[in-house]
C-alpha angles and dihedrals in degrees: 000000000000117000118252135197086230102063138163093224147336119219114207135167106248102181095102091193102100139004110272137157114287116216117210108187110180134176126179114238088233093064108104092198136359141172129214144150136240111211115152149120090234109135100201136025120201125243113278140164125228125218091195134061110255129206109188125189114204104211099172140004129016139266143181113236127190120200107191099315099333114103125200134178111221122199124185131291095045146109125233120194132202132187124209119278095023113127110235130194130177108213099180133015126183120233093245095054117151118176130171113202133195116194123190138166121236093232090053093052094046095048110127092008118126092205104070090181094056096109093047092070090068096080095178089087091063101030105089091200088062100048093102120059120182114215135212117231089256095052091043091055090049094051092045089053091051092052091047090053092049092049090051089057097049099044096087102005122228133202090265098042095106095052092046093049091050089054092051092048088054090052092048097051092046092048090050091048091051092052092050094046090056095044109105095154117141094242090090093051107097130189115250091258094047090048091051090049091050093050090047092053092049091050091048092052089053100042111025093107092065106019126051100151119105090222091066093056094042090054091050091050094045095238134109119265089241092054093045092049092050094048094048092050092046096045099042109018088236132095124247090248090054090056092048090049090048090058091048089050092051090052091047092053091052094047092049089063088065104082091188087074120073119222088247090056091049090050089053093047089053092049097246115154092233144346093266092057091049092048093053091047092050097044093048090059102036105027093239137071124254093258093051091048092049093051097041 
């Protein structure tokens, strides 16, 4: 698909240590649905935000994906799911990576449906502990077949492609929901400390724009700030403030990709008192200033 200045995201290797393939994976915001592949030796993909839902089938290799602050290791065969507006970052990708991806907009899927809340009942899109779904060989073959059938209908498109793709998306989300509903494996059973850390990260991803004080999150989680601080440090090796700052940094990296926004505007959006304060914050954590990062 032709590149556009108005893109959903731009994947780029950010290691800066050696010359490697750069992946630029672009989708126009107008595209109601789209399929593509990720197959690269790139070792790191920068933070980005999707405007589409994404259902990704990992056919080979492994990767580490971060959705907002929640990190997951994904090993083939598996699905990983992303809802719109979540910040994604791929921290590590194996050389033999092979991913098939279906993107679709909510309004496209719901077109002609009387139940406009239909997609909302599939909570795995929003539950960050359900973004990664390991597959058996049998279920992997089934999902691969679905994606092959979708691709056959969109290349080249026909007059009925949209309706057929909607039907397949409905099949996909129901298949995923069925797998999750029957998954009672212990991998989703967290210790009390790990569960508190997970809930803290989710709250941070939802509230960091307006709330950066530990007391706010402790109150929401019904614990004391001292207890929350201790648990987070013990469970993650990082302080609560470090996690809050990490979320702010992720948002800053995404906003800096939008050249319609000045650095001063981004600083204001992120509630920094001035551009200088934002620049120092950003450089301390990335080793380069906002302008250098934007132009790299």
